[in-house]
C-alpha positions as CSV (number, residue, x, y, z in Angstrom):
1,X,0.0,0.0,0.0
2,X,1.4,3.4,-1.0
3,X,1.1,6.7,0.8
4,X,2.2,9.1,-2.0
5,X,0.2,12.1,-0.7
6,X,1.7,12.4,2.8
7,X,3.1,15.9,3.2
8,X,6.5,14.9,4.5
9,X,7.3,11.5,3.1
10,X,6.5,8.8,0.5
11,X,5.9,5.4,2.1
12,X,4.9,1.9,1.2
13,X,3.6,-0.9,3.5
14,X,3.8,-4.4,2.1
15,X,3.5,-8.0,3.4
16,X,6.0,-10.7,2.6
17,X,6.1,-14.3,3.6
18,X,9.3,-15.1,5.5
19,X,8.7,-18.8,6.3
20,X,5.8,-21.1,6.9
21,X,3.6,-19.6,9.6
22,X,5.2,-16.2,9.6
23,X,4.5,-13.0,7.5
24,X,6.6,-9.9,7.6
25,X,5.2,-6.4,7.4
26,X,7.7,-4.2,5.7
27,X,7.8,-0.4,5.5
28,X,9.8,1.7,3.1
29,X,9.8,5.4,3.8
30,X,11.5,8.2,1.7
31,X,12.1,11.7,2.9
32,X,13.3,14.5,0.7
33,X,15.3,17.5,1.9
34,X,16.2,20.8,0.4
35,X,19.9,21.9,0.8
36,X,20.4,25.6,1.6
37,X,23.6,27.0,2.8
38,X,24.9,23.8,4.3
39,X,21.6,23.1,6.1
40,X,18.8,20.7,5.2
41,X,15.0,21.2,5.6
42,X,12.1,18.9,4.7
43,X,10.6,19.5,1.3
44,X,7.9,18.0,-0.9
45,X,8.4,14.3,-1.0
46,X,9.8,12.6,-4.1
47,X,8.2,9.2,-4.8
48,X,10.1,6.0,-4.1
49,X,11.9,5.4,-7.3
50,X,12.0,2.6,-9.9
51,X,9.7,-0.2,-8.6
52,X,10.9,-3.3,-10.3
53,X,7.5,-5.0,-9.8
54,X,6.1,-2.6,-12.4
55,X,6.0,-4.6,-15.6
56,X,5.9,-1.4,-17.7
57,X,9.3,-0.4,-16.4
58,X,12.1,-0.8,-19.0
59,X,14.6,-1.9,-17.9
60,X,13.0,-3.5,-14.9
61,X,16.0,-3.4,-12.6
62,X,17.5,0.0,-12.8
63,X,20.5,1.2,-10.8
64,X,19.4,2.9,-7.6
65,X,15.9,1.3,-7.2
66,X,14.6,2.1,-3.8
67,X,12.5,-1.0,-3.5
68,X,15.1,-3.6,-2.4
69,X,13.7,-5.4,0.7
70,X,16.8,-5.1,2.9
71,X,20.2,-3.5,3.1
72,X,22.6,-4.2,5.9
73,X,24.5,-1.0,5.4
74,X,23.7,2.4,4.1
75,X,24.4,3.3,0.4
76,X,25.8,6.8,0.0
77,X,25.5,8.2,-3.5
78,X,26.4,11.6,-4.8
79,X,25.0,12.3,-8.3
80,X,25.8,15.2,-10.6
81,X,28.7,17.0,-12.3
82,X,32.2,18.0,-11.5
83,X,32.5,21.8,-11.8
84,X,35.8,23.6,-12.4
85,X,37.0,26.2,-9.9
86,X,35.3,29.6,-10.6
87,X,33.8,28.1,-13.7
88,X,37.1,28.5,-15.6
89,X,38.2,25.9,-18.1
90,X,40.6,23.3,-16.7
91,X,42.3,20.1,-18.0
92,X,42.0,18.2,-14.8
93,X,40.8,18.5,-11.2
94,X,39.8,16.3,-8.3
95,X,36.4,15.9,-6.7
96,X,35.9,14.2,-3.3
97,X,33.4,13.0,-0.8
98,X,34.1,12.5,2.9
99,X,31.9,11.5,5.9
100,X,33.3,11.6,9.4
101,X,36.1,9.0,8.9
102,X,33.5,6.5,7.5
103,X,33.9,7.4,3.8
104,X,36.8,9.2,2.0
105,X,36.9,8.9,-1.7
106,X,38.5,11.1,-4.4
107,X,38.1,11.1,-8.2
108,X,40.6,12.5,-10.7
109,X,38.5,14.2,-13.4
110,X,40.3,14.6,-16.7
111,X,39.1,16.4,-19.9
112,X,38.2,14.4,-23.0
113,X,41.2,12.7,-24.6
114,X,42.2,9.8,-26.8
115,X,45.0,7.3,-27.0
116,X,46.7,6.8,-30.4
117,X,47.7,3.1,-30.8
118,X,49.9,1.6,-33.5
119,X,50.3,-2.1,-32.8
120,X,51.5,-2.2,-29.3
121,X,52.8,1.4,-29.1
122,X,50.5,3.7,-27.2
123,X,50.5,7.5,-26.8
124,X,48.1,9.4,-24.7
125,X,46.8,12.7,-26.1
126,X,46.5,16.0,-24.3
127,X,43.2,16.4,-22.4
128,X,40.8,19.0,-23.7
129,X,39.7,21.8,-21.3
130,X,36.3,21.5,-19.6
131,X,34.1,23.4,-17.1
132,X,31.8,20.5,-16.1
133,X,31.9,16.8,-16.4
134,X,29.3,14.1,-15.6
135,X,30.4,11.9,-12.7
136,X,28.8,8.7,-14.2
137,X,30.1,5.3,-15.2
138,X,29.9,6.2,-18.9
139,X,33.0,8.4,-18.2
140,X,34.9,5.9,-16.1
141,X,37.3,3.2,-17.2
142,X,35.6,0.3,-19.0
143,X,33.8,-0.5,-22.2
144,X,33.7,-3.4,-24.6
145,X,36.2,-4.8,-27.2
146,X,34.1,-6.3,-29.9
147,X,37.1,-8.3,-31.3
148,X,37.3,-10.6,-28.2
149,X,36.2,-14.2,-28.9
150,X,34.7,-16.5,-26.2
151,X,37.7,-19.0,-26.3
152,X,35.3,-21.9,-25.8
153,X,32.2,-23.4,-27.3
154,X,29.1,-21.4,-26.6
155,X,25.4,-22.3,-26.2
156,X,22.8,-20.9,-28.5
157,X,21.5,-18.7,-25.7
158,X,25.0,-17.3,-25.1
159,X,25.4,-16.6,-28.8
160,X,22.1,-14.7,-29.0
161,X,23.0,-12.6,-25.9
162,X,26.5,-11.8,-27.2
163,X,25.2,-10.9,-30.7
164,X,22.7,-8.5,-29.0
165,X,25.5,-6.9,-27.0
166,X,23.8,-7.9,-23.7
167,X,26.6,-10.3,-22.6
168,X,29.6,-10.0,-24.9
169,X,32.8,-11.8,-24.0
170,X,34.7,-8.6,-24.7
171,X,32.8,-6.5,-22.2
172,X,34.8,-5.2,-19.2
173,X,33.0,-7.0,-16.3
174,X,33.4,-4.1,-13.9
175,X,31.9,-1.5,-16.2
176,X,30.8,-2.5,-19.8
177,X,29.6,1.1,-20.6
178,X,32.9,2.9,-19.8
179,X,35.9,4.0,-21.9
180,X,39.4,2.8,-22.6
181,X,39.1,-1.0,-22.4
182,X,41.0,-2.7,-25.3
183,X,42.4,-6.2,-25.5
184,X,45.6,-6.9,-27.5
185,X,47.3,-4.7,-30.1
186,X,45.4,-2.4,-32.6
187,X,45.8,0.5,-35.0
188,X,43.7,3.6,-34.4
189,X,42.4,5.8,-31.6
190,X,40.4,5.0,-28.5
191,X,38.7,7.3,-26.1
192,X,40.2,7.4,-22.7
193,X,38.3,7.6,-19.3
194,X,37.7,11.0,-17.8
195,X,37.2,9.6,-14.2
196,X,40.0,7.8,-12.5
197,X,41.3,6.7,-9.1
198,X,44.1,9.2,-8.3
199,X,46.0,6.3,-6.7
200,X,45.7,4.0,-9.6
201,X,45.8,6.0,-12.8
202,X,45.6,4.4,-16.3
203,X,49.0,4.7,-18.0
204,X,50.1,4.0,-21.6
205,X,51.8,0.7,-20.6
206,X,48.6,-0.5,-19.0
207,X,46.1,0.4,-21.7
208,X,46.4,-2.8,-23.8
209,X,45.2,-5.8,-21.9
210,X,47.5,-8.7,-22.9
211,X,44.8,-11.3,-22.6
212,X,41.1,-11.1,-21.7
213,X,41.6,-13.6,-18.9
214,X,43.7,-10.8,-17.1
215,X,40.9,-8.2,-17.2
216,X,40.9,-8.1,-13.4
217,X,44.4,-6.5,-13.4
218,X,43.0,-3.3,-15.0
219,X,41.9,-0.2,-13.0
220,X,38.6,-0.3,-11.2
221,X,35.9,2.2,-12.5
222,X,35.9,5.1,-10.0
223,X,32.6,6.8,-9.4
224,X,30.1,8.1,-6.7
225,X,27.1,6.8,-8.7
226,X,24.7,3.8,-8.4
227,X,26.0,0.4,-9.5
228,X,24.3,-1.6,-12.2
229,X,23.4,-5.2,-11.1
230,X,25.0,-6.4,-14.3
231,X,28.5,-5.4,-13.2
232,X,31.3,-7.3,-11.3
233,X,31.4,-8.1,-8.5
234,X,27.7,-7.4,-7.8
235,X,26.3,-10.1,-10.0
236,X,28.5,-12.7,-8.2
237,X,26.1,-12.4,-5.2
238,X,23.1,-13.7,-7.3
239,X,21.9,-17.3,-6.9
240,X,24.1,-19.7,-8.8
241,X,27.0,-17.2,-8.7
242,X,27.1,-16.3,-12.4
243,X,30.5,-15.0,-13.6
244,X,32.2,-13.3,-16.5
245,X,33.2,-15.2,-19.6
246,X,36.7,-15.1,-18.2
247,X,36.6,-15.7,-14.5
248,X,38.6,-13.8,-11.9
249,X,40.3,-14.8,-8.6
250,X,38.6,-14.0,-5.3
251,X,41.7,-13.4,-3.2
252,X,44.4,-10.7,-2.9
253,X,45.1,-10.9,-6.6
254,X,41.9,-9.0,-7.1
255,X,42.0,-5.2,-6.3
256,X,38.6,-5.3,-4.6
257,X,40.0,-7.8,-2.1
258,X,43.5,-6.4,-1.6
259,X,42.1,-2.9,-1.0
260,X,39.5,-4.1,1.6
261,X,36.3,-3.6,-0.4
262,X,35.5,-7.3,-0.4
263,X,36.7,-10.2,1.8
264,X,38.7,-13.1,0.3
265,X,36.4,-15.8,-1.0
266,X,33.5,-13.2,-1.1
267,X,31.0,-14.7,-3.5
268,X,28.8,-17.1,-1.6
269,X,25.2,-16.5,-2.5
270,X,22.2,-18.5,-1.3
271,X,20.7,-21.2,-3.4
272,X,17.5,-19.4,-4.2
273,X,18.0,-15.8,-2.9
274,X,20.7,-13.2,-3.5
275,X,23.3,-12.8,-0.8
276,X,22.9,-9.6,1.2
277,X,25.8,-7.9,-0.5
278,X,23.8,-7.9,-3.8
279,X,21.4,-5.3,-2.5
280,X,24.2,-2.8,-1.8
281,X,24.3,-0.5,-4.9
282,X,26.7,2.3,-3.9
283,X,30.0,2.4,-5.7
284,X,33.1,0.9,-4.1
285,X,34.0,2.6,-0.8
286,X,30.6,4.4,-0.5
287,X,28.8,2.1,2.0
288,X,28.8,2.9,5.7
289,X,27.1,2.3,9.0
290,X,24.8,5.4,9.1
291,X,24.0,6.7,12.5
292,X,22.5,10.1,11.6
293,X,23.9,13.6,12.1
294,X,27.2,12.9,10.4
295,X,28.9,15.7,8.5
296,X,29.5,15.2,4.8
297,X,32.0,17.2,2.8
298,X,31.7,17.4,-1.0
299,X,34.3,19.1,-3.0
300,X,34.3,20.0,-6.7
301,X,30.6,19.2,-7.4
302,X,29.0,22.6,-6.6
303,X,28.7,25.3,-9.3
304,X,31.7,27.6,-9.2
305,X,33.8,25.0,-7.6
306,X,32.9,25.7,-4.0
307,X,32.9,23.0,-1.4
308,X,29.7,21.8,0.3
309,X,29.6,20.8,3.9
310,X,26.4,19.8,5.7
311,X,25.0,17.8,8.6
312,X,23.1,14.8,7.4
313,X,19.6,14.3,8.8
314,X,19.1,12.3,11.9
315,X,18.3,8.6,11.6
316,X,14.5,7.9,11.3
317,X,13.0,7.2,14.8
318,X,11.6,3.7,15.4
319,X,8.3,2.9,13.6
320,X,5.4,1.8,15.8
321,X,3.5,-1.3,14.3
322,X,0.0,-2.1,15.4
323,X,-1.6,-5.4,14.4
324,X,-4.2,-7.7,15.9
325,X,-4.2,-5.9,19.3
326,X,-0.4,-5.9,19.5
327,X,1.9,-2.9,19.3
328,X,5.6,-3.0,18.9
329,X,8.2,-0.3,18.2
330,X,10.8,-1.4,15.6
331,X,14.2,0.2,15.0
332,X,14.7,1.5,11.5
333,X,17.6,0.9,9.2
334,X,18.8,3.5,6.7
335,X,18.9,2.0,3.2
336,X,20.3,5.0,1.3
337,X,21.4,8.6,1.3
338,X,21.5,10.3,-2.1
339,X,22.8,13.8,-2.6
340,X,22.3,15.8,-5.8
341,X,24.3,19.0,-5.3
342,X,23.3,20.8,-8.5
343,X,19.6,20.3,-7.6
344,X,20.3,21.2,-3.9
345,X,18.4,18.0,-2.9
346,X,19.0,15.2,-0.5
347,X,16.9,12.0,-0.1
348,X,17.0,9.4,2.7
349,X,15.2,6.0,2.4
350,X,14.5,4.1,5.7
351,X,13.0,0.8,6.3
352,X,11.7,-1.5,9.1
353,X,10.3,-5.0,9.4
354,X,7.7,-6.4,11.8
355,X,7.0,-10.1,12.4
356,X,3.2,-10.6,12.4
357,X,3.7,-14.0,14.0
358,X,1.0,-15.6,11.7
359,X,0.5,-16.2,8.1
360,X,-1.3,-13.4,6.2
361,X,-1.9,-13.9,2.5
362,X,-2.6,-10.8,0.4
363,X,-5.5,-11.6,-1.9
364,X,-6.9,-14.3,0.5
365,X,-7.3,-12.5,3.8
366,X,-9.7,-9.6,3.3
367,X,-9.5,-7.7,6.6
368,X,-6.0,-7.0,7.9
369,X,-5.9,-4.5,10.7
370,X,-2.3,-3.3,10.3
371,X,-1.0,0.3,10.7
372,X,2.4,1.8,11.1
373,X,3.1,5.1,12.8
374,X,6.2,7.1,12.2
375,X,7.4,10.4,13.7
376,X,4.9,12.6,11.9
377,X,2.3,10.4,10.3
378,X,1.0,6.8,9.8
379,X,0.2,4.4,7.0
380,X,-2.5,1.7,7.0
381,X,-2.4,-1.5,5.1
382,X,-5.1,-1.9,2.5
383,X,-5.3,-5.5,1.2
384,X,-5.7,-6.1,-2.5
385,X,-8.9,-7.6,-3.9
386,X,-9.3,-11.1,-2.5
387,X,-8.8,-14.3,-4.6
388,X,-12.5,-15.0,-3.9
389,X,-13.5,-11.7,-5.6
390,X,-11.1,-12.3,-8.5
391,X,-12.3,-15.8,-9.2
392,X,-16.0,-14.9,-9.1
393,X,-15.3,-11.9,-11.4
394,X,-13.4,-14.1,-13.8
395,X,-16.2,-16.7,-13.9
396,X,-18.8,-14.0,-14.6
397,X,-16.7,-12.3,-17.3
398,X,-16.3,-15.6,-19.2
399,X,-20.1,-16.3,-19.0
400,X,-21.0,-12.8,-20.2
401,X,-18.5,-12.3,-23.1
402,X,-21.3,-11.7,-25.6
403,X,-22.7,-8.6,-23.8
404,X,-22.0,-5.0,-24.5
405,X,-19.0,-3.3,-23.0
406,X,-20.9,-1.1,-20.6
407,X,-23.1,-3.9,-19.4
408,X,-20.0,-6.1,-18.7
409,X,-18.4,-3.4,-16.7
410,X,-21.5,-2.6,-14.8
411,X,-22.2,-6.2,-14.0
412,X,-18.5,-6.7,-13.1
413,X,-18.8,-4.0,-10.5
414,X,-22.0,-5.5,-9.1
415,X,-20.4,-8.9,-8.8
416,X,-17.3,-7.5,-7.0
417,X,-19.6,-5.8,-4.5
418,X,-21.6,-9.0,-4.0
419,X,-18.4,-11.0,-3.4
420,X,-17.2,-8.5,-0.9
421,X,-20.5,-8.6,1.0
422,X,-20.2,-12.4,1.5
423,X,-16.8,-12.6,3.1
424,X,-16.3,-13.7,6.7
425,X,-14.3,-11.0,8.6
426,X,-11.0,-12.3,10.1
427,X,-10.6,-9.4,12.6
428,X,-12.3,-9.5,16.0
429,X,-15.1,-7.0,16.5
430,X,-16.4,-6.9,13.0
431,X,-19.8,-8.5,12.5
432,X,-20.3,-10.8,9.4
433,X,-22.9,-9.7,6.8
434,X,-26.5,-10.6,7.5
435,X,-27.5,-14.0,6.0
436,X,-24.2,-15.8,6.4
437,X,-24.2,-19.0,8.4
438,X,-22.3,-18.4,11.7
439,X,-18.9,-20.0,11.7
440,X,-19.7,-21.9,14.9
441,X,-22.6,-23.7,13.1
442,X,-20.4,-24.9,10.3
443,X,-19.1,-28.4,11.0
444,X,-16.2,-30.1,9.3
445,X,-16.3,-33.5,7.6
446,X,-16.3,-36.6,9.7
447,X,-12.8,-37.9,8.9
448,X,-11.0,-40.7,10.8
449,X,-7.6,-39.2,11.5
450,X,-5.9,-42.6,11.5
451,X,-6.7,-42.7,7.7
452,X,-3.8,-40.3,7.2
453,X,-1.4,-43.1,8.2
454,X,2.3,-42.2,8.6
455,X,1.6,-38.7,7.3
456,X,-0.6,-37.7,10.2
457,X,2.2,-36.2,12.4
458,X,3.7,-34.2,9.6
459,X,0.2,-32.9,8.6
460,X,-0.6,-31.8,12.1
461,X,2.8,-30.1,12.4
462,X,2.2,-28.2,9.2
463,X,-1.2,-27.1,10.4
464,X,0.3,-25.9,13.7
465,X,3.0,-23.9,11.9
466,X,0.4,-22.2,9.6
467,X,-1.8,-21.3,12.6
468,X,-4.7,-23.6,11.8
469,X,-4.1,-25.7,15.0
470,X,-3.0,-24.5,18.4
């Protein structure tokens, strides 16, 4: 259930099954702040962004979706442009983000340039001057070398994906949309990245990758932006641990491990659900344990080249869940902090989970008395149309296909109303509609339990777990 019209936040309350006999109520809440002179104040709420459950969204899984169910740490993302000091043209500059000894990251921003390659000889050209530059992965190191061959037999599916450019063996696994990635010798010019790690700059002797199997020795793409789920190492945390065409080590031979961004032997996903690290979408070095009230310093991303320092909002207070006569305060976790200096905007997404201690099935249970209060408002759960309603509507629609359009719609609405009026409420204190047989007068079938044989004990245990037996 969404609450898009709340004056200070956009929120969603959903139910998710965690295990047999247990449903989780989950709240996502997004606040939007205006940045003014190093201070923040609440402003009109932006909606939660990029719901991957929306079938009309293309692509479905966009970098920075705010609908992931859980994040163990806070993603910090700074989006926008590098701006030269005083707006004067420059060939290169540094931008940086720092948060109270939790995050410290700098990017060397270099003007557009090319490398001239003749065989194995490489010469870097002089950067062009610039006044602003996008801090996005399209300007970082990476790209795709179309000349690379798989080096093994491929399936028809792999051939189709490679031909469509979706999963090409020559794509740089860390960043297939960047610049500068080339394998082996060549003759011609290649665009070089404009965003680099100041401590690991691309040099002429490193430009030509000797063999695709050694791609992991190349520089890491250096950004403050959201990570795509189709990039290394993030996709390694998906079930089944998919990998690049040419695999990489997972020890200190890999820069992500040697520099402390990932532990050795990092990729250990679940069998059917992504590992927790998959849901972290901030770029390398931009996740932290957010407490609220930290000071963030951003340099080089404000027009005119000025620095921006501001105190981040406090952590969202605990949410108060109320369900079935039970109330419980649940501590929140901060999923993301996104800052857009050019727009003078900051957003914070918070979340909390509540164990309902029983199974609630959306579309089956009609009455679910669940509400969640936060510091300045509340959101109530509104169940979707029940399966009972849906099935009766579907049956009626099929029997009335020959009627006129307006008659079908009118009858459809009547049928939904009739279905809703003949539901037994599942919440105490709500009287059933008149005419329904009282539940205590409905008797079950006369079944001899011993007829279940050896399966009786497991059947009883299952009924207890799902709440049907006490």
